[in-house]
Structures are given as C-alpha cells and as structure tokens.
CHARMM internal coordinates of N, CA and C (Angstrom, degrees):
IC EDIT
DIST 1 N 1 CA 1.4721
DIST 1 CA 1 C 1.5216
ANGL 1 N 1 CA 1 C 110.59
DIST 1 C 2 N 1.3248
ANGL 1 CA 1 C 2 N 115.30
DIHE 1 N 1 CA 1 C 2 N -54.77
DIST 2 N 2 CA 1.4528
ANGL 1 C 2 N 2 CA 118.84
DIHE 1 CA 1 C 2 N 2 CA -176.87
DIST 2 CA 2 C 1.5259
ANGL 2 N 2 CA 2 C 111.96
DIHE 1 C 2 N 2 CA 2 C -65.02
DIST 2 C 3 N 1.3355
ANGL 2 CA 2 C 3 N 116.62
DIHE 2 N 2 CA 2 C 3 N -36.45
DIST 3 N 3 CA 1.4637
ANGL 2 C 3 N 3 CA 119.26
DIHE 2 CA 2 C 3 N 3 CA -179.58
DIST 3 CA 3 C 1.5159
ANGL 3 N 3 CA 3 C 111.43
DIHE 2 C 3 N 3 CA 3 C -63.36
DIST 3 C 4 N 1.3264
ANGL 3 CA 3 C 4 N 115.68
DIHE 3 N 3 CA 3 C 4 N -39.95
DIST 4 N 4 CA 1.4521
ANGL 3 C 4 N 4 CA 119.43
DIHE 3 CA 3 C 4 N 4 CA 179.23
DIST 4 CA 4 C 1.5300
ANGL 4 N 4 CA 4 C 109.01
DIHE 3 C 4 N 4 CA 4 C -63.76
DIST 4 C 5 N 1.3323
ANGL 4 CA 4 C 5 N 115.69
DIHE 4 N 4 CA 4 C 5 N -43.42
DIST 5 N 5 CA 1.4528
ANGL 4 C 5 N 5 CA 120.27
DIHE 4 CA 4 C 5 N 5 CA -179.62
DIST 5 CA 5 C 1.5112
ANGL 5 N 5 CA 5 C 109.99
DIHE 4 C 5 N 5 CA 5 C -65.31
DIST 5 C 6 N 1.3255
ANGL 5 CA 5 C 6 N 115.54
DIHE 5 N 5 CA 5 C 6 N -38.77
DIST 6 N 6 CA 1.4500
ANGL 5 C 6 N 6 CA 120.77
DIHE 5 CA 5 C 6 N 6 CA -179.46
DIST 6 CA 6 C 1.5253
ANGL 6 N 6 CA 6 C 109.97
DIHE 5 C 6 N 6 CA 6 C -62.16
DIST 6 C 7 N 1.3189
ANGL 6 CA 6 C 7 N 116.48
DIHE 6 N 6 CA 6 C 7 N -42.40
DIST 7 N 7 CA 1.4609
ANGL 6 C 7 N 7 CA 120.89
DIHE 6 CA 6 C 7 N 7 CA 178.98
DIST 7 CA 7 C 1.5172
ANGL 7 N 7 CA 7 C 110.80
DIHE 6 C 7 N 7 CA 7 C -64.04
DIST 7 C 8 N 1.3222
ANGL 7 CA 7 C 8 N 114.69
DIHE 7 N 7 CA 7 C 8 N -43.00
DIST 8 N 8 CA 1.4601
ANGL 7 C 8 N 8 CA 121.53
DIHE 7 CA 7 C 8 N 8 CA 179.04
DIST 8 CA 8 C 1.5261
ANGL 8 N 8 CA 8 C 108.73
DIHE 7 C 8 N 8 CA 8 C -60.98
DIST 8 C 9 N 1.3256
ANGL 8 CA 8 C 9 N 114.71
DIHE 8 N 8 CA 8 C 9 N -44.83
DIST 9 N 9 CA 1.4559
ANGL 8 C 9 N 9 CA 121.70
DIHE 8 CA 8 C 9 N 9 CA -178.80
DIST 9 CA 9 C 1.5321
ANGL 9 N 9 CA 9 C 110.50
DIHE 8 C 9 N 9 CA 9 C -61.61
DIST 9 C 10 N 1.3416
ANGL 9 CA 9 C 10 N 115.25
DIHE 9 N 9 CA 9 C 10 N -46.67
DIST 10 N 10 CA 1.4733
ANGL 9 C 10 N 10 CA 119.70
DIHE 9 CA 9 C 10 N 10 CA -179.93
DIST 10 CA 10 C 1.5157
ANGL 10 N 10 CA 10 C 111.03
DIHE 9 C 10 N 10 CA 10 C -57.75
DIST 10 C 11 N 1.3261
ANGL 10 CA 10 C 11 N 116.57
DIHE 10 N 10 CA 10 C 11 N -43.35
DIST 11 N 11 CA 1.4584
ANGL 10 C 11 N 11 CA 119.66
DIHE 10 CA 10 C 11 N 11 CA -179.92
DIST 11 CA 11 C 1.5271
ANGL 11 N 11 CA 11 C 110.95
DIHE 10 C 11 N 11 CA 11 C -62.16
DIST 11 C 12 N 1.3293
ANGL 11 CA 11 C 12 N 116.01
DIHE 11 N 11 CA 11 C 12 N -45.40
DIST 12 N 12 CA 1.4629
ANGL 11 C 12 N 12 CA 119.58
DIHE 11 CA 11 C 12 N 12 CA -179.24
DIST 12 CA 12 C 1.5174
ANGL 12 N 12 CA 12 C 110.18
DIHE 11 C 12 N 12 CA 12 C -62.62
DIST 12 C 13 N 1.3261
ANGL 12 CA 12 C 13 N 115.54
DIHE 12 N 12 CA 12 C 13 N -44.65
DIST 13 N 13 CA 1.4636
ANGL 12 C 13 N 13 CA 121.70
DIHE 12 CA 12 C 13 N 13 CA -179.62
DIST 13 CA 13 C 1.5186
ANGL 13 N 13 CA 13 C 109.89
DIHE 12 C 13 N 13 CA 13 C -59.10
DIST 13 C 14 N 1.3302
ANGL 13 CA 13 C 14 N 116.18
DIHE 13 N 13 CA 13 C 14 N -44.29
DIST 14 N 14 CA 1.4616
ANGL 13 C 14 N 14 CA 119.83
DIHE 13 CA 13 C 14 N 14 CA -177.72
DIST 14 CA 14 C 1.5146
ANGL 14 N 14 CA 14 C 111.72
DIHE 13 C 14 N 14 CA 14 C -65.27
DIST 14 C 15 N 1.3242
ANGL 14 CA 14 C 15 N 116.10
DIHE 14 N 14 CA 14 C 15 N -35.27
DIST 15 N 15 CA 1.4649
ANGL 14 C 15 N 15 CA 120.04
DIHE 14 CA 14 C 15 N 15 CA 178.21
DIST 15 CA 15 C 1.5228
ANGL 15 N 15 CA 15 C 109.00
DIHE 14 C 15 N 15 CA 15 C -63.10
DIST 15 C 16 N 1.3345
ANGL 15 CA 15 C 16 N 115.43
DIHE 15 N 15 CA 15 C 16 N -43.61
DIST 16 N 16 CA 1.4661
ANGL 15 C 16 N 16 CA 119.82
DIHE 15 CA 15 C 16 N 16 CA -176.86
DIST 16 CA 16 C 1.5277
ANGL 16 N 16 CA 16 C 111.19
DIHE 15 C 16 N 16 CA 16 C -81.45
DIST 16 C 17 N 1.3407
ANGL 16 CA 16 C 17 N 116.48
DIHE 16 N 16 CA 16 C 17 N -32.12
DIST 17 N 17 CA 1.4542
ANGL 16 C 17 N 17 CA 121.01
DIHE 16 CA 16 C 17 N 17 CA 178.14
DIST 17 CA 17 C 1.5161
ANGL 17 N 17 CA 17 C 113.74
DIHE 16 C 17 N 17 CA 17 C 74.81
DIST 17 C 18 N 1.3322
ANGL 17 CA 17 C 18 N 115.64
DIHE 17 N 17 CA 17 C 18 N 60.23
DIST 18 N 18 CA 1.4659
ANGL 17 C 18 N 18 CA 120.72
DIHE 17 CA 17 C 18 N 18 CA -179.73
DIST 18 CA 18 C 1.5200
ANGL 18 N 18 CA 18 C 111.71
DIHE 17 C 18 N 18 CA 18 C -83.87
DIST 18 C 19 N 1.3197
ANGL 18 CA 18 C 19 N 115.27
DIHE 18 N 18 CA 18 C 19 N 152.06
DIST 19 N 19 CA 1.4637
ANGL 18 C 19 N 19 CA 120.32
DIHE 18 CA 18 C 19 N 19 CA 172.76
DIST 19 CA 19 C 1.5236
ANGL 19 N 19 CA 19 C 109.47
DIHE 18 C 19 N 19 CA 19 C -73.63
DIST 19 C 20 N 1.3232
ANGL 19 CA 19 C 20 N 116.10
DIHE 19 N 19 CA 19 C 20 N 158.49
DIST 20 N 20 CA 1.4541
ANGL 19 C 20 N 20 CA 122.51
DIHE 19 CA 19 C 20 N 20 CA -174.57
DIST 20 CA 20 C 1.5370
ANGL 20 N 20 CA 20 C 113.86
DIHE 19 C 20 N 20 CA 20 C -55.06
DIST 20 C 21 N 1.3329
ANGL 20 CA 20 C 21 N 117.59
DIHE 20 N 20 CA 20 C 21 N -48.26
DIST 21 N 21 CA 1.4664
ANGL 20 C 21 N 21 CA 120.02
DIHE 20 CA 20 C 21 N 21 CA -176.22
DIST 21 CA 21 C 1.5237
ANGL 21 N 21 CA 21 C 111.68
DIHE 20 C 21 N 21 CA 21 C -65.36
DIST 21 C 22 N 1.3204
ANGL 21 CA 21 C 22 N 116.39
DIHE 21 N 21 CA 21 C 22 N -32.29
DIST 22 N 22 CA 1.4535
ANGL 21 C 22 N 22 CA 119.88
DIHE 21 CA 21 C 22 N 22 CA 178.20
DIST 22 CA 22 C 1.5199
ANGL 22 N 22 CA 22 C 111.20
DIHE 21 C 22 N 22 CA 22 C -72.83
DIST 22 C 23 N 1.3328
ANGL 22 CA 22 C 23 N 115.43
DIHE 22 N 22 CA 22 C 23 N -32.53
DIST 23 N 23 CA 1.4610
ANGL 22 C 23 N 23 CA 119.43
DIHE 22 CA 22 C 23 N 23 CA 177.33
DIST 23 CA 23 C 1.5047
ANGL 23 N 23 CA 23 C 110.64
DIHE 22 C 23 N 23 CA 23 C -58.11
DIST 23 C 24 N 1.3318
ANGL 23 CA 23 C 24 N 115.94
DIHE 23 N 23 CA 23 C 24 N -45.43
DIST 24 N 24 CA 1.4635
ANGL 23 C 24 N 24 CA 120.61
DIHE 23 CA 23 C 24 N 24 CA -176.73
DIST 24 CA 24 C 1.5221
ANGL 24 N 24 CA 24 C 109.60
DIHE 23 C 24 N 24 CA 24 C -61.45
DIST 24 C 25 N 1.3187
ANGL 24 CA 24 C 25 N 116.16
DIHE 24 N 24 CA 24 C 25 N -44.17
DIST 25 N 25 CA 1.4520
ANGL 24 C 25 N 25 CA 121.21
DIHE 24 CA 24 C 25 N 25 CA -179.79
DIST 25 CA 25 C 1.5292
ANGL 25 N 25 CA 25 C 111.18
DIHE 24 C 25 N 25 CA 25 C -60.88
DIST 25 C 26 N 1.3187
ANGL 25 CA 25 C 26 N 115.53
DIHE 25 N 25 CA 25 C 26 N -48.68
DIST 26 N 26 CA 1.4613
ANGL 25 C 26 N 26 CA 119.93
DIHE 25 CA 25 C 26 N 26 CA -177.98
DIST 26 CA 26 C 1.5227
ANGL 26 N 26 CA 26 C 110.71
DIHE 25 C 26 N 26 CA 26 C -66.84
DIST 26 C 27 N 1.3389
ANGL 26 CA 26 C 27 N 116.14
DIHE 26 N 26 CA 26 C 27 N -40.46
DIST 27 N 27 CA 1.4633
ANGL 26 C 27 N 27 CA 120.41
DIHE 26 CA 26 C 27 N 27 CA -178.54
DIST 27 CA 27 C 1.5166
ANGL 27 N 27 CA 27 C 111.26
DIHE 26 C 27 N 27 CA 27 C -61.75
DIST 27 C 28 N 1.3436
ANGL 27 CA 27 C 28 N 117.18
DIHE 27 N 27 CA 27 C 28 N -41.41
DIST 28 N 28 CA 1.4643
ANGL 27 C 28 N 28 CA 120.93
DIHE 27 CA 27 C 28 N 28 CA 178.99
DIST 28 CA 28 C 1.5170
ANGL 28 N 28 CA 28 C 110.11
DIHE 27 C 28 N 28 CA 28 C -59.86
DIST 28 C 29 N 1.3199
ANGL 28 CA 28 C 29 N 115.56
DIHE 28 N 28 CA 28 C 29 N -47.03
DIST 29 N 29 CA 1.4581
ANGL 28 C 29 N 29 CA 120.96
DIHE 28 CA 28 C 29 N 29 CA -179.83
DIST 29 CA 29 C 1.5220
ANGL 29 N 29 CA 29 C 110.48
DIHE 28 C 29 N 29 CA 29 C -61.48
DIST 29 C 30 N 1.3180
ANGL 29 CA 29 C 30 N 113.49
DIHE 29 N 29 CA 29 C 30 N -42.51
DIST 30 N 30 CA 1.4573
ANGL 29 C 30 N 30 CA 123.23
DIHE 29 CA 29 C 30 N 30 CA -176.74
DIST 30 CA 30 C 1.5238
ANGL 30 N 30 CA 30 C 110.24
DIHE 29 C 30 N 30 CA 30 C -61.85
DIST 30 C 31 N 1.3313
ANGL 30 CA 30 C 31 N 115.64
DIHE 30 N 30 CA 30 C 31 N -50.12
DIST 31 N 31 CA 1.4607
ANGL 30 C 31 N 31 CA 120.90
DIHE 30 CA 30 C 31 N 31 CA -178.55
DIST 31 CA 31 C 1.5176
ANGL 31 N 31 CA 31 C 110.39
DIHE 30 C 31 N 31 CA 31 C -65.97
DIST 31 C 32 N 1.3206
ANGL 31 CA 31 C 32 N 117.38
DIHE 31 N 31 CA 31 C 32 N -42.18
DIST 32 N 32 CA 1.4582
ANGL 31 C 32 N 32 CA 121.10
DIHE 31 CA 31 C 32 N 32 CA -178.89
DIST 32 CA 32 C 1.5242
ANGL 32 N 32 CA 32 C 109.68
DIHE 31 C 32 N 32 CA 32 C -59.63
DIST 32 C 33 N 1.2985
ANGL 32 CA 32 C 33 N 116.82
DIHE 32 N 32 CA 32 C 33 N -43.55
DIST 33 N 33 CA 1.4650
ANGL 32 C 33 N 33 CA 120.92
DIHE 32 CA 32 C 33 N 33 CA -179.56
DIST 33 CA 33 C 1.5192
ANGL 33 N 33 CA 33 C 111.13
DIHE 32 C 33 N 33 CA 33 C -65.21
DIST 33 C 34 N 1.3308
ANGL 33 CA 33 C 34 N 115.62
DIHE 33 N 33 CA 33 C 34 N -41.34
DIST 34 N 34 CA 1.4602
ANGL 33 C 34 N 34 CA 119.92
DIHE 33 CA 33 C 34 N 34 CA -179.44
DIST 34 CA 34 C 1.5198
ANGL 34 N 34 CA 34 C 110.39
DIHE 33 C 34 N 34 CA 34 C -63.95
DIST 34 C 35 N 1.3329
ANGL 34 CA 34 C 35 N 115.59
DIHE 34 N 34 CA 34 C 35 N -40.48
DIST 35 N 35 CA 1.4547
ANGL 34 C 35 N 35 CA 119.93
DIHE 34 CA 34 C 35 N 35 CA -177.31
DIST 35 CA 35 C 1.5192
ANGL 35 N 35 CA 35 C 110.24
DIHE 34 C 35 N 35 CA 35 C -66.20
DIST 35 C 36 N 1.3207
ANGL 35 CA 35 C 36 N 116.63
DIHE 35 N 35 CA 35 C 36 N -39.06
DIST 36 N 36 CA 1.4582
ANGL 35 C 36 N 36 CA 121.01
DIHE 35 CA 35 C 36 N 36 CA -179.28
DIST 36 CA 36 C 1.5230
ANGL 36 N 36 CA 36 C 111.14
DIHE 35 C 36 N 36 CA 36 C -67.71
DIST 36 C 37 N 1.3341
ANGL 36 CA 36 C 37 N 116.61
DIHE 36 N 36 CA 36 C 37 N -47.56
DIST 37 N 37 CA 1.4610
ANGL 36 C 37 N 37 CA 119.82
DIHE 36 CA 36 C 37 N 37 CA -178.81
DIST 37 CA 37 C 1.5162
ANGL 37 N 37 CA 37 C 109.23
DIHE 36 C 37 N 37 CA 37 C -125.29
DIST 37 C 38 N 1.3036
ANGL 37 CA 37 C 38 N 115.67
DIHE 37 N 37 CA 37 C 38 N 134.03
DIST 38 N 38 CA 1.4689
ANGL 37 C 38 N 38 CA 119.35
DIHE 37 CA 37 C 38 N 38 CA 173.82
DIST 38 CA 38 C 1.5173
ANGL 38 N 38 CA 38 C 106.24
DIHE 37 C 38 N 38 CA 38 C -77.57
DIST 38 C 39 N 1.3014
ANGL 38 CA 38 C 39 N 116.30
DIHE 38 N 38 CA 38 C 39 N 99.11
DIST 39 N 39 CA 1.4597
ANGL 38 C 39 N 39 CA 118.66
DIHE 38 CA 38 C 39 N 39 CA -174.62
DIST 39 CA 39 C 1.5195
ANGL 39 N 39 CA 39 C 112.09
DIHE 38 C 39 N 39 CA 39 C -108.51
DIST 39 C 40 N 1.3117
ANGL 39 CA 39 C 40 N 115.32
DIHE 39 N 39 CA 39 C 40 N 156.43
DIST 40 N 40 CA 1.4633
ANGL 39 C 40 N 40 CA 120.85
DIHE 39 CA 39 C 40 N 40 CA -178.33
DIST 40 CA 40 C 1.5260
ANGL 40 N 40 CA 40 C 110.03
DIHE 39 C 40 N 40 CA 40 C -78.99
DIST 40 C 41 N 1.3213
ANGL 40 CA 40 C 41 N 116.08
DIHE 40 N 40 CA 40 C 41 N 165.70
DIST 41 N 41 CA 1.4630
ANGL 40 C 41 N 41 CA 119.62
DIHE 40 CA 40 C 41 N 41 CA 179.98
DIST 41 CA 41 C 1.5256
ANGL 41 N 41 CA 41 C 111.27
DIHE 40 C 41 N 41 CA 41 C -63.33
DIST 41 C 42 N 1.3333
ANGL 41 CA 41 C 42 N 115.81
DIHE 41 N 41 CA 41 C 42 N -32.05
DIST 42 N 42 CA 1.4642
ANGL 41 C 42 N 42 CA 118.66
DIHE 41 CA 41 C 42 N 42 CA 178.04
DIST 42 CA 42 C 1.5174
ANGL 42 N 42 CA 42 C 109.55
DIHE 41 C 42 N 42 CA 42 C -61.36
DIST 42 C 43 N 1.3329
ANGL 42 CA 42 C 43 N 115.70
DIHE 42 N 42 CA 42 C 43 N -48.54
DIST 43 N 43 CA 1.4586
ANGL 42 C 43 N 43 CA 120.64
DIHE 42 CA 42 C 43 N 43 CA 179.27
DIST 43 CA 43 C 1.5169
ANGL 43 N 43 CA 43 C 109.79
DIHE 42 C 43 N 43 CA 43 C -63.74
DIST 43 C 44 N 1.3295
ANGL 43 CA 43 C 44 N 114.96
DIHE 43 N 43 CA 43 C 44 N -35.71
DIST 44 N 44 CA 1.4498
ANGL 43 C 44 N 44 CA 121.73
DIHE 43 CA 43 C 44 N 44 CA -179.99
DIST 44 CA 44 C 1.5181
ANGL 44 N 44 CA 44 C 110.05
DIHE 43 C 44 N 44 CA 44 C -59.43
DIST 44 C 45 N 1.3312
ANGL 44 CA 44 C 45 N 115.76
DIHE 44 N 44 CA 44 C 45 N -44.50
DIST 45 N 45 CA 1.4565
ANGL 44 C 45 N 45 CA 120.13
DIHE 44 CA 44 C 45 N 45 CA -179.29
DIST 45 CA 45 C 1.5188
ANGL 45 N 45 CA 45 C 111.33
DIHE 44 C 45 N 45 CA 45 C -64.82
DIST 45 C 46 N 1.3261
ANGL 45 CA 45 C 46 N 115.85
DIHE 45 N 45 CA 45 C 46 N -40.55
DIST 46 N 46 CA 1.4632
ANGL 45 C 46 N 46 CA 120.59
DIHE 45 CA 45 C 46 N 46 CA 178.44
DIST 46 CA 46 C 1.5233
ANGL 46 N 46 CA 46 C 108.96
DIHE 45 C 46 N 46 CA 46 C -64.26
DIST 46 C 47 N 1.3312
ANGL 46 CA 46 C 47 N 115.42
DIHE 46 N 46 CA 46 C 47 N -44.97
DIST 47 N 47 CA 1.4626
ANGL 46 C 47 N 47 CA 120.46
DIHE 46 CA 46 C 47 N 47 CA 179.17
DIST 47 CA 47 C 1.5187
ANGL 47 N 47 CA 47 C 110.69
DIHE 46 C 47 N 47 CA 47 C -60.81
DIST 47 C 48 N 1.3352
ANGL 47 CA 47 C 48 N 114.95
DIHE 47 N 47 CA 47 C 48 N -42.07
DIST 48 N 48 CA 1.4572
ANGL 47 C 48 N 48 CA 120.17
DIHE 47 CA 47 C 48 N 48 CA -177.20
DIST 48 CA 48 C 1.5188
ANGL 48 N 48 CA 48 C 110.31
DIHE 47 C 48 N 48 CA 48 C -61.86
DIST 48 C 49 N 1.3195
ANGL 48 CA 48 C 49 N 115.64
DIHE 48 N 48 CA 48 C 49 N -43.42
DIST 49 N 49 CA 1.4658
ANGL 48 C 49 N 49 CA 120.68
DIHE 48 CA 48 C 49 N 49 CA 179.23
DIST 49 CA 49 C 1.5286
ANGL 49 N 49 CA 49 C 109.02
DIHE 48 C 49 N 49 CA 49 C -61.69
DIST 49 C 50 N 1.3197
ANGL 49 CA 49 C 50 N 115.84
DIHE 49 N 49 CA 49 C 50 N -41.27
DIST 50 N 50 CA 1.4616
ANGL 49 C 50 N 50 CA 120.84
DIHE 49 CA 49 C 50 N 50 CA 177.89
DIST 50 CA 50 C 1.5291
ANGL 50 N 50 CA 50 C 110.03
DIHE 49 C 50 N 50 CA 50 C -59.63
DIST 50 C 51 N 1.3299
ANGL 50 CA 50 C 51 N 116.45
DIHE 50 N 50 CA 50 C 51 N -45.15
DIST 51 N 51 CA 1.4646
ANGL 50 C 51 N 51 CA 122.33
DIHE 50 CA 50 C 51 N 51 CA 178.17
DIST 51 CA 51 C 1.5193
ANGL 51 N 51 CA 51 C 110.93
DIHE 50 C 51 N 51 CA 51 C -59.76
DIST 51 C 52 N 1.3087
ANGL 51 CA 51 C 52 N 115.25
DIHE 51 N 51 CA 51 C 52 N -45.22
DIST 52 N 52 CA 1.4529
ANGL 51 C 52 N 52 CA 119.94
DIHE 51 CA 51 C 52 N 52 CA -177.16
DIST 52 CA 52 C 1.5203
ANGL 52 N 52 CA 52 C 109.05
DIHE 51 C 52 N 52 CA 52 C -62.31
DIST 52 C 53 N 1.3229
ANGL 52 CA 52 C 53 N 115.90
DIHE 52 N 52 CA 52 C 53 N -43.05
DIST 53 N 53 CA 1.4576
ANGL 52 C 53 N 53 CA 119.64
DIHE 52 CA 52 C 53 N 53 CA -179.64
DIST 53 CA 53 C 1.5145
ANGL 53 N 53 CA 53 C 110.77
DIHE 52 C 53 N 53 CA 53 C -61.77
DIST 53 C 54 N 1.3296
ANGL 53 CA 53 C 54 N 117.81
DIHE 53 N 53 CA 53 C 54 N -43.99
DIST 54 N 54 CA 1.4560
ANGL 53 C 54 N 54 CA 118.94
DIHE 53 CA 53 C 54 N 54 CA -178.51
DIST 54 CA 54 C 1.5214
ANGL 54 N 54 CA 54 C 111.12
DIHE 53 C 54 N 54 CA 54 C -69.82
DIST 54 C 55 N 1.3466
ANGL 54 CA 54 C 55 N 118.09
DIHE 54 N 54 CA 54 C 55 N -34.89
DIST 55 N 55 CA 1.4598
ANGL 54 C 55 N 55 CA 117.86
DIHE 54 CA 54 C 55 N 55 CA 178.74
DIST 55 CA 55 C 1.5287
ANGL 55 N 55 CA 55 C 110.77
DIHE 54 C 55 N 55 CA 55 C -72.73
DIST 55 C 56 N 1.3274
ANGL 55 CA 55 C 56 N 117.46
DIHE 55 N 55 CA 55 C 56 N -30.64
DIST 56 N 56 CA 1.4665
ANGL 55 C 56 N 56 CA 120.00
DIHE 55 CA 55 C 56 N 56 CA 176.52
DIST 56 CA 56 C 1.5239
ANGL 56 N 56 CA 56 C 109.44
DIHE 55 C 56 N 56 CA 56 C -65.50
DIST 56 C 57 N 1.3222
ANGL 56 CA 56 C 57 N 115.87
DIHE 56 N 56 CA 56 C 57 N -41.49
DIST 57 N 57 CA 1.4660
ANGL 56 C 57 N 57 CA 119.66
DIHE 56 CA 56 C 57 N 57 CA 177.85
DIST 57 CA 57 C 1.5225
ANGL 57 N 57 CA 57 C 110.16
DIHE 56 C 57 N 57 CA 57 C -62.24
DIST 57 C 58 N 1.3374
ANGL 57 CA 57 C 58 N 115.94
DIHE 57 N 57 CA 57 C 58 N -42.91
DIST 58 N 58 CA 1.4632
ANGL 57 C 58 N 58 CA 119.94
DIHE 57 CA 57 C 58 N 58 CA 178.97
DIST 58 CA 58 C 1.5217
ANGL 58 N 58 CA 58 C 110.93
DIHE 57 C 58 N 58 CA 58 C -59.94
DIST 58 C 59 N 1.3184
ANGL 58 CA 58 C 59 N 116.62
DIHE 58 N 58 CA 58 C 59 N -42.67
DIST 59 N 59 CA 1.4598
ANGL 58 C 59 N 59 CA 120.05
DIHE 58 CA 58 C 59 N 59 CA -178.43
DIST 59 CA 59 C 1.5206
ANGL 59 N 59 CA 59 C 110.92
DIHE 58 C 59 N 59 CA 59 C -64.05
DIST 59 C 60 N 1.3249
ANGL 59 CA 59 C 60 N 115.55
DIHE 59 N 59 CA 59 C 60 N -36.45
DIST 60 N 60 CA 1.4636
ANGL 59 C 60 N 60 CA 118.64
DIHE 59 CA 59 C 60 N 60 CA 178.88
DIST 60 CA 60 C 1.5233
ANGL 60 N 60 CA 60 C 109.95
DIHE 59 C 60 N 60 CA 60 C -63.94
DIST 60 C 61 N 1.3347
ANGL 60 CA 60 C 61 N 116.59
DIHE 60 N 60 CA 60 C 61 N -39.97
DIST 61 N 61 CA 1.4647
ANGL 60 C 61 N 61 CA 120.25
DIHE 60 CA 60 C 61 N 61 CA 179.66
DIST 61 CA 61 C 1.5172
ANGL 61 N 61 CA 61 C 111.15
DIHE 60 C 61 N 61 CA 61 C -65.30
DIST 61 C 62 N 1.3326
ANGL 61 CA 61 C 62 N 116.16
DIHE 61 N 61 CA 61 C 62 N -35.42
DIST 62 N 62 CA 1.4565
ANGL 61 C 62 N 62 CA 120.05
DIHE 61 CA 61 C 62 N 62 CA -176.69
DIST 62 CA 62 C 1.5166
ANGL 62 N 62 CA 62 C 112.75
DIHE 61 C 62 N 62 CA 62 C -67.78
DIST 62 C 63 N 1.3175
ANGL 62 CA 62 C 63 N 116.97
DIHE 62 N 62 CA 62 C 63 N -26.83
DIST 63 N 63 CA 1.4735
ANGL 62 C 63 N 63 CA 119.24
DIHE 62 CA 62 C 63 N 63 CA -177.51
DIST 63 CA 63 C 1.5218
ANGL 63 N 63 CA 63 C 111.28
DIHE 62 C 63 N 63 CA 63 C -68.69
END
COOR INIT
IC SEED 1 N 1 CA 1 C
IC BUILD
C-alpha cells in the first residue's frame, strides 16, 4: 500500500519539482492523512494539490 502511494507521490513531486526539504514536509502530511483516512487516489490527488499550495505559501513567507 505505502509503496504504491510512495511511487504516486514521487511522480507528483517530480512533476511539480519540489526541493528536498519541502518534500519531507509534504510527505509527512501526506502519510498522516492517508493513515487517518483510507482515501482514494482521486482524493489523494486533490489532497496533494492542497499540500502543494500550502507549502508554496509557506515558501513565499520564508523568503
């Protein structure tokens, strides 16, 4: 289960092109959400986009 999600995650990350430290942050959030709710890949993609948006906002604040 996790390996499939990990592969899915890697592909999404590569499309967006996140830096390493941001990957860890997003991955933690991603895994925590998956563990709490057994969600479908569709929901996963929506969640992932949500994560990306919040991490992009965080990066803007850090500058």
